[in-house]
C-alpha atoms as one frame of an Amber mdcrd trajectory, in Angstrom:
protein
   4.801  18.537  17.330   0.350  18.207  15.575  -0.671  15.157  15.286  -4.358
  13.586  14.724  -3.551  10.041  14.826  -6.001   7.715  16.709  -4.189   3.994
  17.683  -7.288   2.561  18.066  -9.064  -0.793  16.846 -12.405  -0.610  18.153
 -15.698   0.444  17.723 -15.890   2.263  19.891 -12.753   4.283  20.151 -14.185
   5.983  17.374 -17.574   6.346  18.086 -16.911  10.240  18.404 -15.289  10.179
  14.803 -18.232   8.116  12.466 -22.052   8.967  13.175 -23.640   5.702  13.722
 -20.169   3.703  13.899 -21.458   0.197  12.276 -23.173   0.629   8.142 -22.641
   4.371   8.684 -23.464   6.382   5.704 -22.275   9.955   6.709 -19.027  11.449
   7.412 -18.271  13.026  10.548 -19.137  16.957   9.843 -19.080  20.239  12.178
 -18.100  24.410  11.705 -17.517  22.995   7.828 -14.755  20.468   8.379 -14.863
  17.046   7.576 -13.431  13.967  10.042 -12.040  11.332   7.555 -11.384   8.250
   9.774  -8.583   6.315   8.024  -7.517   2.497   8.672  -4.235   1.636   7.590
  -2.123  -0.934   7.642   0.163   0.870   5.540   3.546   2.056   7.360   6.911
   3.739   6.167   7.511   5.159   3.571   4.799   3.912   1.497   2.218   6.193
   3.974   4.871   9.480   4.127   2.295  11.529   2.395  -0.287  10.926   4.804
   1.611  11.385   7.753   3.680  14.433   6.059  -0.057  16.128   5.528  -0.803
  15.247   8.922   2.257  17.244  10.546   2.351  19.986   7.877  -0.753  20.425
   8.811  -2.169  20.031   4.611  -4.922  18.151   5.687  -6.152  21.205   8.537
  -6.224  24.130   5.702  -8.170  22.253   3.781 -11.023  21.501   5.850  -9.870
  17.732   6.863  -9.427  15.886   9.895  -7.713  12.669   9.272  -7.989  10.182
  12.119  -5.647   7.280  11.265  -6.676   4.060  13.082  -3.144   1.168  13.053
  -5.014  -2.399  11.843  -2.389  -5.145  11.509  -3.249  -6.184   7.813  -4.982
  -5.092   4.664  -7.940  -7.764   5.680  -8.225  -5.090   8.662  -8.897  -2.757
   6.710 -11.249  -4.107   4.865 -13.354  -4.970   7.189 -12.504  -1.636   9.469
 -14.484  -0.513   6.097 -16.839  -2.844   5.648 -18.099  -2.103   9.606 -18.794
   1.214   9.219 -16.006   1.341  11.836 -13.422   3.773   9.040 -14.193   5.292
   5.961 -11.958   4.438   3.851  -8.534   2.610   4.319  -4.957   2.235   2.947
  -4.598  -1.163   1.910  -2.170  -3.479  -0.677  -3.842  -3.646  -4.546  -4.467
  -7.515  -3.983  -7.004  -6.963  -0.454  -9.441  -5.325  -2.510  -9.113  -7.935
  -5.195 -10.052 -10.161  -3.059 -12.203  -8.549  -1.245 -14.304  -7.910  -3.953
 -14.010 -10.970  -5.502 -15.814 -12.149  -2.175 -18.692  -9.683  -2.404 -18.111
  -6.887  -1.041 -18.402  -2.848  -2.448 -14.980  -2.320  -1.739 -13.995   0.325
  -4.335 -10.507   1.887  -5.180 -10.599   5.757  -4.983  -6.670   6.306  -5.498
  -3.652   5.036  -4.727  -0.570   5.830  -2.746   2.164   4.769  -4.968   1.928
   4.913  -8.675   4.568   1.399  -8.843   5.536  -1.661  -6.911   8.364  -0.952
  -4.176   9.693  -4.860  -4.203  13.596  -5.292  -4.954  14.758  -9.270  -5.699
  17.929 -10.071  -3.227  20.129 -12.757  -3.568  22.091 -14.843  -1.797  25.831
 -13.509  -2.542  26.173 -16.675  -5.227  23.529 -16.144  -7.967  23.672 -12.929
 -10.460  20.836 -13.006 -12.553  17.370 -13.495 -12.113  17.792 -16.506 -14.619
  19.633 -18.133 -12.049  16.911 -18.479  -9.790  15.453 -21.680 -11.103  15.562
 -24.559  -8.554  16.121 -22.262  -5.689  13.997 -21.201  -3.278  12.417 -17.448
  -2.252  10.375 -16.148   1.035   7.395 -14.447   0.653   4.947 -13.556   3.323
   2.498 -17.122   2.784   0.842 -18.978   0.089  -1.298 -16.769  -2.132   0.069
 -13.383  -1.109   0.442 -10.446  -3.266   4.254 -11.221  -2.385   4.262 -14.957
  -4.106   1.709 -13.474  -7.000   4.647 -10.565  -7.663   7.184 -13.189  -7.903
   5.725 -15.724  -9.721   4.586 -12.927 -12.315   8.054 -11.353 -12.060   9.817
 -14.728 -13.284   7.373 -15.671 -16.256   8.044 -12.416 -17.342  11.883 -12.783
 -17.237  11.879 -16.337 -18.641  11.817 -18.219 -15.440   9.343 -21.045 -14.817
   7.299 -19.810 -12.153   6.856 -23.458 -10.749  11.313 -24.519 -10.490  11.210
 -22.237  -7.750  10.499 -22.747  -4.559   8.008 -20.476  -2.227   9.456 -19.920
   1.429   6.248 -18.596   3.613   8.290 -16.576   6.177   6.256 -13.747   7.019
   6.547  -9.942   6.593   9.641  -7.982   5.257  11.561  -8.217   8.385  11.342
 -11.706   8.891  11.844 -12.285   5.058  15.043  -9.776   5.280  16.436 -12.096
   7.999  15.816 -15.528   6.481  17.767 -14.046   3.063  20.764 -12.499   5.461
  20.874 -16.163   7.474  20.787 -18.270   4.267  18.315 -19.826   5.126  16.852
 -18.767   1.170  17.947 -17.666  -1.765  16.487 -14.389  -2.130  13.486 -12.461
  -1.118  11.437  -9.159  -2.474  12.204  -6.725  -0.080  10.869  -3.062   0.191
  12.985  -0.362   1.796  14.437  -0.394   4.801  15.105  -3.859   4.712  16.773
  -3.411   1.252  19.228  -1.667   2.702  19.765  -4.033   5.701  20.015  -7.157
   3.073  22.843  -5.103   1.138  24.690  -4.218   3.834  24.879  -7.867   5.335
  26.229  -8.816   1.560  23.238  -9.836   0.084  22.487  -8.864  -3.942  20.283
  -6.500  -5.223  19.317  -8.606  -8.533  16.005  -6.559 -10.288  13.372  -4.055
  -9.478   9.909  -5.077  -9.777   8.939  -2.029 -10.896  11.480  -2.691 -14.030
   9.553  -5.524 -15.214   6.175  -5.362 -14.283   5.617  -1.462 -14.916   2.351
   0.433 -13.157   1.359  -1.935 -10.567   0.194   0.338  -8.043   0.919  -1.557
  -5.246  -1.545   0.586  -2.611  -4.665   2.253  -2.491  -7.298   3.949  -0.757
 -10.161   1.862  -1.125 -14.031   3.019   0.275 -17.481   1.484   0.830 -19.570
   2.046  -2.197 -22.291   3.275   0.059 -20.375   5.413   1.483 -18.783   7.067
  -1.256 -22.442   7.558  -3.021 -23.928  10.244  -0.345 -20.751  11.767   0.462
 -18.732  12.580  -3.071 -17.531  15.826  -2.370 -15.914  15.476   1.062 -13.998
  12.282  -0.230 -12.547  14.742  -3.403 -11.634  17.238  -0.321  -9.746  14.139
   1.419  -7.949  13.201  -1.827  -7.437  16.811  -2.915  -5.715  17.357   0.116
  -3.758  13.839  -0.316  -2.267  15.111  -3.502  -0.788  18.306  -1.847   1.057
  16.457   0.299   2.088  14.027  -1.809   3.091  17.322  -4.044   4.789  18.622
  -1.077   6.527  15.414   0.255   8.118  15.574  -3.263   9.614  19.145  -3.052
  10.743  18.735   0.160  12.792  16.231   0.925  15.256  16.793   3.823  12.190
  17.828   5.898  10.275  14.862   4.059  13.143  12.292   5.442  13.239  13.967
   8.559   9.235  12.875   9.337   9.734   9.798   7.802  12.585   9.007  10.373
  10.693  10.196  13.392   7.692   8.539  12.135   9.228   5.465  11.651  11.526
   5.215  14.179  14.939   4.468  11.714  18.064   6.007  10.788  18.885   8.616
   8.354  20.391   6.183   6.064  17.105   4.047   6.234  15.016   6.938   5.834
  16.859   8.582   3.152  17.208   4.912   1.137  13.388   4.341   1.327  12.629
   7.762   0.513  14.592   7.864  -2.299  13.305   5.140  -3.525  10.014   6.117
  -3.551  10.040   9.762  -4.327   9.248   9.148  -8.305   6.490   7.016  -7.729
   4.913   9.274  -5.140   1.128   9.752  -6.624   0.703  13.206  -7.123  -2.386
  12.515  -9.260  -3.976   9.878  -7.420  -5.092   8.005 -10.295  -4.253   4.451
 -11.243  -3.184   2.536 -14.081  -5.970   1.048 -15.443  -3.627  -1.843 -17.573
  -0.965  -2.052 -14.304  -4.425  -2.936 -12.437  -5.558  -5.195 -15.023  -2.184
  -6.572 -15.024  -3.060  -7.033 -11.259  -6.056  -9.269 -12.292  -4.373 -11.196
 -14.864  -1.359 -13.112 -11.910  -4.186 -13.235  -9.628  -6.131 -15.092 -12.259
  -3.211 -17.352 -12.965  -1.082 -17.925  -9.374  -3.601 -16.424  -6.907  -5.444
 -18.532  -4.666  -9.027 -16.777  -5.163 -11.410 -19.251  -6.728 -14.361 -16.827
  -7.111 -15.158 -15.050  -9.925 -12.637 -11.764 -10.486 -13.840  -8.501 -10.753
 -13.211  -6.050 -14.097 -11.123  -2.635 -13.806 -14.178  -1.084 -13.879 -15.756
  -2.802 -10.913 -12.440  -2.331  -8.827 -11.766   1.740  -9.758 -13.605   4.993
  -9.705 -11.362   7.622 -11.014 -13.828  10.030  -9.734 -13.004  11.350  -6.399
  -9.229  12.093  -7.727 -11.170  14.320  -9.994 -12.611  18.223  -9.539 -16.273
  17.965  -9.388 -17.650  19.367 -12.548
């Protein structure tokens, strides 16, 4: 099985891949090939088009060597890009917003998925989203994207967001565990945790993407100082990514097998995660600008970022997913 994944977390570990590491603006290139060092806290079905592109040699045939640095959070991914440790990061949209608001030059250049993947699950005694008034919901933590999205979801569903108690519960796995144990009344879960919750008696209430459409959940972001001198290299990387996303959509059985192996989950869990994400794999890389504006509006209303928020044009440059003139 062919892998080009570098599981490292220090600048020294990628020194051979990125010229000059700290604050470098040049991509490593030799013999007509380009190395893209990708920092990612994104995993599973959301990252499948990258994983499959590496496994199936799609990046390779396009002259791109992708080196993946696994990081624990979006903040670490942003830091890796800022330091020059990585050329690009796969990260949460809200992370780019907060980073840009704090003065960084991070720019969204493409998306991984077109729609948010959360599904609202509840205890068995709750039958509708309206019944969440006076109830509790598990979130990652105060000011997190999970809290911002949940408040937007409740508002658009006619539920006063302030009437819900938000319980910091950490990662998706612990949110699911809190729901199954009855410690909270609900949780916004992503595959494969939704399957475990359903098997444990939790009830599916609503898919976030039905209430908050076109909210790109994960994006590729890079520093403007690195993007500017390397437009063709980033376009080539994203062109290969789009080809990989199309392959994932067109080859479900093989894609599910890759997801099983990469995530170490059962066939049923991989199939469930793949089938839920399949309509949302981004085969053109384009971020919906109205959806991005909705992200900004929700962040302004419910987030904890107190600096001036960027505009959509500050955040996003679509030219890297388009063919160069």
